FIKE-13392 format. One line per 10 residues: for each residue x, y, z of C-alpha. Coordinates in steps of 0.1 Angstrom, whole numbers. Example, Ala and Ser with C-alpha at 12.3 -4.5 7.8 and 13.67 -1.06 7.14 Angstrom:
<rs>
123,-45,78 | 137,-11,71
</rs>
This chain:
<rs>
-4,-166,-233 | 7,-136,-254 | 18,-107,-233 | -3,-76,-237 | 18,-45,-245 | 10,-17,-221 | 31,12,-211 | 33,19,-174 | 28,55,-165 | 44,74,-137
32,110,-131 | 52,134,-112 | 41,170,-119 | 62,198,-105 | 52,233,-115 | 59,270,-107 | 81,267,-76 | 79,295,-51 | 90,300,-15 | 77,276,13
46,288,30 | 48,284,68 | 21,278,93 | 18,315,101 | 28,345,80 | 35,376,99 | 24,411,87 | 59,420,78 | 65,389,57 | 64,393,19
33,381,1 | 38,348,-17 | 44,351,-54 | 24,332,-80 | 2,336,-110 | -18,368,-106 | -55,361,-99 | -74,366,-131 | -101,393,-132 | -116,378,-163
-120,343,-176 | -85,327,-177 | -69,320,-211 | -64,283,-211 | -34,267,-229 | -56,237,-238 | -92,228,-241 | -108,239,-208 | -119,211,-185 | -155,212,-174
-159,221,-138 | -186,231,-114 | -162,242,-87 | -167,278,-77 | -137,301,-82 | -118,305,-49 | -90,330,-48 | -62,314,-28 | -40,346,-30 | -10,329,-44
-8,302,-18 | 21,278,-25 | 15,242,-15 | 43,217,-13 | 33,180,-12 | 63,167,7 | 75,132,-1 | 108,112,-2 | 112,106,-39 | 100,134,-63
128,145,-86 | 141,180,-89 | 131,181,-125 | 99,163,-134 | 101,138,-163 | 88,149,-197 | 53,137,-208 | 54,103,-225 | 17,100,-234 | -15,119,-238
-27,110,-203 | 3,125,-186 | -1,157,-207 | -38,158,-198 | -32,155,-161 | -5,182,-162 | -27,206,-181 | -57,199,-158 | -35,208,-128 | -21,239,-145
-57,251,-150 | -66,245,-114 | -37,266,-103 | -44,294,-128 | -81,296,-120 | -77,295,-82 | -44,315,-80 | -22,290,-63 | 8,267,-70 | 11,231,-61
43,210,-64 | 53,176,-53 | 88,178,-37 | 112,155,-20 | 117,171,15 | 136,143,33 | 152,109,28 | 129,80,37 | 147,73,70 | 146,110,80
110,118,71 | 94,112,104 | 120,133,122 | 117,161,96 | 79,161,99 | 78,162,137 | 105,188,142 | 93,212,115 | 56,210,126 | 65,215,163
86,246,153 | 55,260,134 | 73,260,101 | 65,227,83 | 86,221,52 | 54,211,34 | 17,218,35 | 7,182,28 | 30,153,37 | 31,118,24
42,96,54 | 52,60,52 | 26,39,71 | 53,29,96 | 57,66,106 | 22,75,116 | 19,63,152 | 43,88,169 | 31,121,153 | -5,110,156
-1,104,194 | 15,139,197 | -14,156,180 | 5,168,149 | -21,159,123 | -49,182,114 | -85,168,118 | -95,164,82 | -131,156,91 | -135,193,99
-124,203,64 | -156,203,42 | -133,210,12 | -121,173,13 | -154,156,19 | -138,129,40 | -162,134,69 | -193,139,46 | -223,118,40 | -220,124,3
-209,89,-8 | -194,101,-42 | -171,125,-24 | -164,102,5 | -155,72,-17 | -127,92,-34 | -107,84,-3 | -92,51,7 | -115,33,32 | -85,14,46
-67,47,55 | -100,63,68 | -105,32,91 | -71,35,106 | -69,73,109 | -103,77,124 | -105,85,162 | -140,92,174 | -154,118,150 | -120,129,138
-100,117,107 | -63,125,107 | -51,110,74 | -61,105,38 | -52,86,6 | -68,92,-28 | -46,66,-46 | -52,29,-48 | -38,9,-19 | -8,-11,-26
-13,-48,-33 | 0,-70,-5 | 8,-106,-3 | -1,-135,-25 | 15,-165,-42 | 39,-161,-71 | 42,-193,-91 | 66,-207,-118 | 46,-220,-147 | 74,-241,-161
77,-261,-129 | 40,-267,-129 | 42,-281,-163 | 71,-303,-154 | 52,-317,-125 | 22,-325,-148 | 1,-296,-137 | -18,-271,-159 | 2,-238,-157 | -31,-220,-154
-44,-242,-126 | -41,-216,-98 | -60,-190,-118 | -87,-215,-126 | -90,-225,-89 | -91,-189,-78 | -118,-181,-104 | -140,-211,-94 | -138,-204,-57 | -118,-236,-52
-85,-221,-41 | -84,-235,-6 | -59,-246,20 | -66,-283,13 | -62,-278,-24 | -30,-259,-18 | -16,-288,2 | -25,-312,-26 | -7,-292,-51 | 23,-288,-28
25,-326,-26 | 27,-328,-64 | 52,-300,-68 | 77,-313,-42 | 99,-336,-63 | 130,-357,-63 | 140,-353,-99 | 172,-374,-99 | 160,-403,-78 | 186,-399,-51
160,-397,-23 | 165,-360,-18 | 141,-332,-27 | 154,-312,-57 | 124,-290,-63 | 102,-278,-34 | 67,-266,-36 | 75,-233,-18 | 104,-213,-5 | 95,-181,13
103,-158,41 | 85,-168,73 | 70,-134,78 | 56,-134,43 | 42,-169,47 | 24,-161,80 | 11,-127,69 | -4,-143,38 | -20,-172,56 | -32,-152,85
-47,-125,62 | -65,-152,42 | -87,-158,72 | -99,-122,71 | -81,-114,104 | -47,-101,115 | -23,-104,144 | -34,-70,157 | -70,-57,152 | -93,-28,162
-129,-31,174 | -158,-10,163 | -151,16,190 | -116,21,177 | -99,2,205 | -68,-18,194 | -64,-53,207 | -41,-83,205 | -57,-109,182 | -29,-135,182
-49,-160,202 | -79,-160,180 | -89,-193,165 | -83,-179,130 | -48,-166,136 | -35,-196,156 | -51,-219,130 | -32,-202,102 | 0,-204,120 | -5,-241,128
-14,-248,91 | 19,-231,81 | 38,-253,105 | 21,-285,90 | 32,-275,55 | 68,-272,67 | 66,-305,86 | 55,-323,55 | 85,-312,36 | 68,-288,12
87,-257,23 | 124,-254,14 | 144,-252,46 | 169,-224,51 | 203,-237,40 | 231,-239,66 | 249,-210,50 | 218,-189,49 | 225,-154,37 | 200,-125,34
170,-132,12 | 182,-167,1 | 146,-177,-5 | 142,-152,-33 | 173,-164,-51 | 162,-200,-47 | 128,-192,-63 | 144,-173,-91 | 167,-202,-98 | 138,-226,-101
144,-245,-69 | 108,-240,-57 | 76,-237,-77 | 57,-211,-55 | 65,-183,-31 | 45,-164,-5 | 55,-128,-14 | 42,-94,-20 | 33,-83,-55 | 64,-61,-57
86,-91,-62 | 69,-98,-95 | 82,-66,-111 | 110,-66,-136 | 130,-42,-113 | 121,-63,-82 | 143,-58,-51 | 169,-81,-38 | 194,-83,-66 | 191,-87,-104
161,-107,-115 | 173,-129,-144 | 143,-152,-145 | 132,-164,-179 | 104,-186,-167 | 69,-172,-169 | 54,-165,-136 | 18,-159,-123 | 3,-143,-92 | -28,-153,-72
-42,-144,-38 | -34,-166,-9 | -57,-197,-7 | -86,-195,17 | -95,-218,47 | -117,-246,37 | -154,-237,41 | -148,-200,39 | -167,-183,11 | -146,-152,5
-110,-148,-4 | -91,-123,17 | -57,-107,13 | -40,-76,27 | -32,-41,15 | -11,-13,27 | -1,22,17 | 13,55,27 | -8,82,43 | -12,119,34
-16,144,63 | -19,182,69 | 1,196,98 | -20,205,128 | -3,239,133 | -23,256,106 | -52,279,115 | -86,269,102 | -86,292,72 | -52,282,59
-60,245,64 | -92,249,45 | -74,266,16 | -48,238,15 | -75,212,16 | -94,229,-12 | -64,230,-35 | -52,195,-26 | -87,180,-32 | -88,195,-68
-52,184,-74 | -60,148,-66 | -93,146,-85 | -94,123,-115 | -86,141,-147 | -117,144,-169 | -116,118,-196 | -93,95,-175 | -115,85,-147 | -121,48,-154
-103,38,-121 | -104,0,-124 | -91,0,-159 | -63,24,-151 | -53,5,-120 | -50,-27,-140 | -32,-10,-168 | -6,3,-144 | 4,-32,-136 | 3,-49,-170
40,-44,-175 | 49,-63,-143 | 35,-96,-154 | 38,-122,-181 | 1,-128,-185 | -31,-109,-184 | -49,-130,-158 | -28,-115,-129 | -42,-81,-138 | -76,-91,-149
-84,-116,-122 | -60,-113,-92 | -53,-76,-87 | -89,-66,-84 | -90,-85,-51 | -66,-58,-36 | -86,-27,-46 | -121,-37,-58 | -145,-25,-31 | -166,-56,-39
-136,-78,-28 | -123,-84,7 | -90,-72,22 | -74,-70,56 | -61,-37,67 | -25,-42,78 | -21,-5,86 | -38,-11,120 | -7,-27,135 | 14,4,127
-7,24,152 | 11,6,179 | 45,23,182 | 73,-2,188 | 54,-34,179 | 73,-56,155 | 55,-85,139 | 88,-102,133 | 92,-107,171 | 66,-135,165
71,-146,130 | 109,-150,134 | 101,-183,152 | 86,-199,120 | 86,-228,111 | 78,-235,148 | 100,-266,150 | 111,-261,186 | 80,-244,200 | 43,-244,190
27,-214,176 | 7,-209,208 | 39,-210,229 | 55,-184,206 | 25,-162,210 | 27,-165,248 | 63,-153,246 | 54,-119,231 | 19,-115,245 | 28,-94,276
52,-71,258 | 28,-65,229 | -1,-59,253 | 19,-32,271 | 25,-14,238 | -11,-18,227 | -24,-4,261 | -1,26,257 | -13,32,222 | -50,31,233
-42,55,261 | -25,80,238 | -52,79,211
</rs>
């Protein structure tokens, strides 16, 4: 299929840098600098964007959105959309007399420490922080996140569906405790696990290279169908009695996360009252683990070589020694991690197959969380929320979210069907996803303590669950107590 030419856009806007605004400014401290608040209608540098937002004088408030990656100098505009977004944000800052800049405030491995220490000292290095989902449990348990449900400016705790739906439901679910909401995300959630497949190897095995897309579209992409396809794809190509091409080669954690999420459940879950619980002994989770063990026992999964080193399974797939791989969407990218990707074979990407008899497809999503430090007084927090809400609103004229989401990923794939048919399962509200953020509320719990035992040759899945059950339950009980 002819590859559609789209240009991926990356928008990092950094404007009008001033001094950092702390939690509390004393009477002797200098007033923040910034664009003077206009006494008349502002003179726009571009066509004004229509807005019904009342003017709110933020008195030169400088807001840093702290992250781990924003460059010192933002890249130049490369298309009309980037220019429109930048000018829209310039106008917000001019009209409301504030400045907003995205800035790297720490390296990834230091971000949690920088956040906790600076907030406890009352001088956070940013007014809004982007925290990796793995770094939310500890500061949340210490009460360092502001209750966003109390900030009407965001609309997170409102009954207004249009305003509420701006924010990620997956993040809201995890960050809600009682009537309080401690984190937000206006961006799309990141696509999680699925199956990458090599179209050349499908053709060589006598299968239509579009087969998985067709099964997915027809609702026939099931565990039993997957096993049938694995049987065909696992081949001895030179007749020596040894398998030369396997159906799959994957990391055990990726395999189990995909298959468990395909049931609509996860290893760790939360009930309607917000209580976290261990779900590993549920019929769905144990069933997925047992199904994975059966696939390996039948010889469909490439075993780890004796000289196993690092991410050997990624190299094996890229070299064409397996036709499919349980993996996250990021491995489909041209700049995918784990070494140089020299694949010339065309690949596709579909959601994990679903258990037989199940109507819906399920997969998982994840993503970072944005928070406001709890040390701010109500007035300052409200001003920060007001500005951040406008800053993250869709730019007028560029608010077709599903189309933009798919366009962002067209350059990652060799065909259109991944973007048109697969990716909507990860962010379309009409589709079903499993929220993998829940497990990260349990500080110290590592899923690999369980999944490292895959392919369950020496012990059954249930025996492996029993080995970690008590330790996990202790961590879960502690988290429920803290929250």
